[in-house]
C-alpha positions in Angstrom: 0.1 -0.2 0.0 1.0 3.7 -1.0 -1.1 5.8 0.8 -3.7 5.1 3.6 -5.7 7.8 4.5 -8.7 7.9 7.0 -11.0 11.1 7.9 -9.4 13.0 5.4 -10.5 16.6 5.4 -9.3 19.8 4.1 -10.8 23.4 4.1 -10.2 26.9 3.2 -11.1 30.1 4.8 -13.6 27.8 7.0 -15.0 25.9 3.9 -14.6 22.2 3.5 -13.4 21.3 -0.2 -12.4 17.6 0.8 -14.1 15.2 3.4 -12.7 11.9 2.7 -13.6 8.8 5.3 -11.2 6.4 3.5 -8.8 6.2 0.6 -5.9 3.7 0.1 -3.8 3.7 -2.7 -2.2 0.3 -4.1 1.2 -0.1 -4.9 2.2 -0.1 -8.6 -1.6 0.6 -9.8 -3.1 3.1 -11.8 -5.8 5.0 -10.4 -7.9 7.3 -11.9 -10.0 10.3 -10.0 -13.0 11.7 -12.4 -15.7 14.3 -11.2 -16.9 18.0 -12.2 -14.6 20.9 -11.5 -14.2 22.1 -8.2 -15.2 18.4 -6.9 -11.9 18.3 -4.9 -9.7 16.2 -7.2 -6.6 18.6 -7.5 -6.8 19.4 -3.5 -6.3 16.0 -2.8 -3.4 15.8 -5.4 -1.8 18.7 -3.2 -2.3 16.6 0.0 -1.2 13.6 -1.4 2.0 15.1 -2.8 2.4 16.6 0.5 2.3 20.4 -0.8 -0.4 20.9 2.3 -1.5 19.4 5.1 -4.9 18.3 5.7 -7.0 20.4 7.9 -7.9 16.9 9.8 -7.3 12.9 9.3 -4.6 11.1 8.6 -2.2 10.0 5.5 0.2 7.1 5.6 2.9 7.2 3.1 4.6 3.8 2.8 3.1 2.8 6.3 4.6 6.4 7.8 2.1 8.9 9.4 2.7 12.4 7.7 3.0 15.2 9.6 4.1 18.4 9.3 7.8 19.0 7.8 8.0 15.7 5.2 11.8 14.7 4.8 13.3 15.4 0.9 13.9 12.2 0.2 10.5 11.3 0.7 9.0 14.4 -1.1 11.3 13.2 -4.3 9.6 10.0 -4.4 6.5 11.8 -5.7 6.3 13.9 -8.6 3.4 15.8 -9.8 2.6 16.7 -13.4 0.2 19.8 -13.8 -2.1 20.7 -16.4 -0.5 23.9 -16.9 3.5 22.8 -16.9 5.6 25.3 -15.0 8.9 25.2 -17.2 12.4 27.1 -16.8 13.2 29.4 -19.1 16.0 27.1 -20.9 15.9 24.8 -23.2 14.1 21.7 -23.7 17.1 19.5 -23.1 17.9 21.7 -19.9 14.2 21.8 -18.6 14.1 17.5 -19.1 17.4 17.3 -17.0 16.8 19.8 -14.0 15.6 17.2 -11.4 18.7 14.6 -12.2 21.2 17.8 -11.9 19.2 18.9 -8.3 19.4 15.2 -7.3 23.2 15.1 -8.4 22.7 12.2 -10.5 24.8 12.0 -13.7 23.1 12.2 -16.9 24.7 9.2 -18.8 22.4 9.6 -22.0 19.2 9.4 -20.0 17.9 12.8 -21.0 18.2 12.3 -24.8 16.9 8.6 -24.3 13.8 10.3 -22.7 13.5 12.8 -25.2 13.4 10.1 -28.0 10.3 7.9 -26.3 8.5 11.2 -26.2 9.5 12.6 -29.6 11.0 15.6 -28.2 14.9 15.1 -29.9 14.0 17.5 -32.4 13.2 20.3 -30.1 16.1 19.8 -27.6 18.1 23.0 -28.2 15.1 24.7 -28.7 13.6 27.3 -25.7 11.1 25.4 -24.0 8.5 28.5 -23.6 8.5 28.6 -27.6 6.8 24.9 -28.2 3.1 24.4 -28.4 1.0 23.3 -25.4 1.1 19.8 -26.5 5.2 19.5 -26.6 5.5 21.7 -23.3 3.2 18.8 -21.7 5.4 16.1 -23.3 8.6 18.2 -21.8 6.9 17.9 -18.5 6.2 14.5 -18.2 9.6 13.6 -19.5 11.2 15.5 -16.9 8.8 13.6 -14.1 9.5 10.2 -15.4 13.4 10.5 -15.8 13.3 11.1 -12.0 11.8 7.8 -11.2 9.5 8.5 -9.2 7.5 5.9 -6.8 4.7 7.7 -7.5 3.6 9.8 -10.5 0.3 12.2 -9.6 -1.3 13.7 -12.9 -3.7 16.8 -12.7 -5.5 17.2 -16.3 -2.1 15.9 -18.2 -3.8 16.0 -21.6 -6.5 18.7 -21.1 -7.0 20.4 -24.5 -4.3 18.8 -26.3 -4.9 17.1 -29.8 -5.4 13.3 -30.2 -1.6 12.8 -31.3 -0.5 14.4 -28.2 -2.6 12.5 -25.6 -2.2 9.4 -27.5 2.0 9.9 -26.9 1.6 11.0 -23.4 -1.0 8.1 -22.4 1.7 5.4 -24.1 4.5 6.7 -22.0 2.6 6.5 -19.0 0.9 3.2 -19.6 4.6 1.8 -20.5 6.2 3.2 -17.2 3.6 1.7 -15.0 4.0 -1.9 -16.8 7.7 -1.4 -16.8 8.4 0.2 -13.3 5.5 -0.4 -11.7 5.0 3.3 -11.2 2.0 4.3 -8.7 0.0 6.7 -10.8 -3.2 9.0 -9.6 -4.5 10.4 -12.5 -7.2 13.5 -12.4 -9.2 13.7 -15.0 -12.4 14.9 -16.6 -12.2 12.6 -19.4 -14.1 9.5 -18.7 -12.5 7.8 -21.7 -9.0 8.3 -20.8 -9.7 6.8 -17.2 -11.2 3.7 -18.9 -8.2 3.3 -21.3 -5.4 3.8 -18.3 -6.7 3.0 -15.0 -7.4 -0.4 -12.9 -9.4 1.7 -10.5 -11.8 4.6 -11.0 -13.2 6.7 -8.3 -15.9 9.5 -8.4 -15.2 12.6 -6.4 -18.3 14.9 -6.0 -18.1 18.0 -3.8 -15.1 16.9 -2.3 -16.6 13.6 -1.3 -15.5 10.1 -2.7 -18.8 8.6 -4.1 -17.5 5.4 -5.3 -14.5 3.7 -6.2 -14.1 0.2 -7.9 -12.5 -1.5 -10.5 -12.7 0.4 -13.5 -14.9 -2.0 -15.4 -17.3 -2.3 -12.7 -17.3 1.6 -12.3 -18.3 2.0 -15.7 -20.6 -1.0 -16.5 -22.3 -1.7 -13.3 -21.8 1.6 -10.7 -23.6 0.9 -7.6 -24.4 4.6 -6.6 -26.8 6.5 -8.9 -24.8 9.4 -9.0 -21.6 7.3 -10.6 -24.1 6.1 -13.1 -25.5 9.7 -14.3 -22.0 10.6 -14.6 -21.1 8.1 -16.6 -23.8 8.8 -19.0 -22.7 12.3 -19.3 -25.3 13.9 -17.1 -24.6 17.2 -15.0 -24.0 15.9 -11.8 -22.7 18.0 -8.9 
């Protein structure tokens, strides 16, 4: 088990945005979290990446209770790719290599290998800020995977991208999960993407985890009527 959380609650200015009784994440799985905007999905990722401390409740990471200051060696095991990647004003190669340089790890051709896997070698010397949105997102994914995280958190990683970039990013995520056993938690509005990538899928509504099941069950025979409505494409809040 990578994460175990109980009575997890988070509030901003007194307003509760997340209230989950229990959520466990298995090592090596791809878990998708779907739901409308404002459901608490991104907030949950921030808690799982130790960027914020929950208002109440507990989070265990690898069996260790997370409280207060989180050691750097644990933080470095978890990497997030956001919907809008934050890239340095440097070349594509320098951006992808950044995480390894911070860790003092020799590059040894690993950067160019990762650039090749994501179709970015032709842009290696190009300033990252001059790329298209899909290319920039591929740079962010390459940078995240190159540090070989134990957990990869994806916050709408392919929103508003063309099918080519969506397919390339999904394939590299699928391959990394299969080859290295990386645990992946994917937040997405795209239910088709959840079906393609995830072993389990959960629905968040108004900060609560309405249902969590293996992906086939979630989509084909959901237990909660709100899940059934969401899967049918109805507006659910």
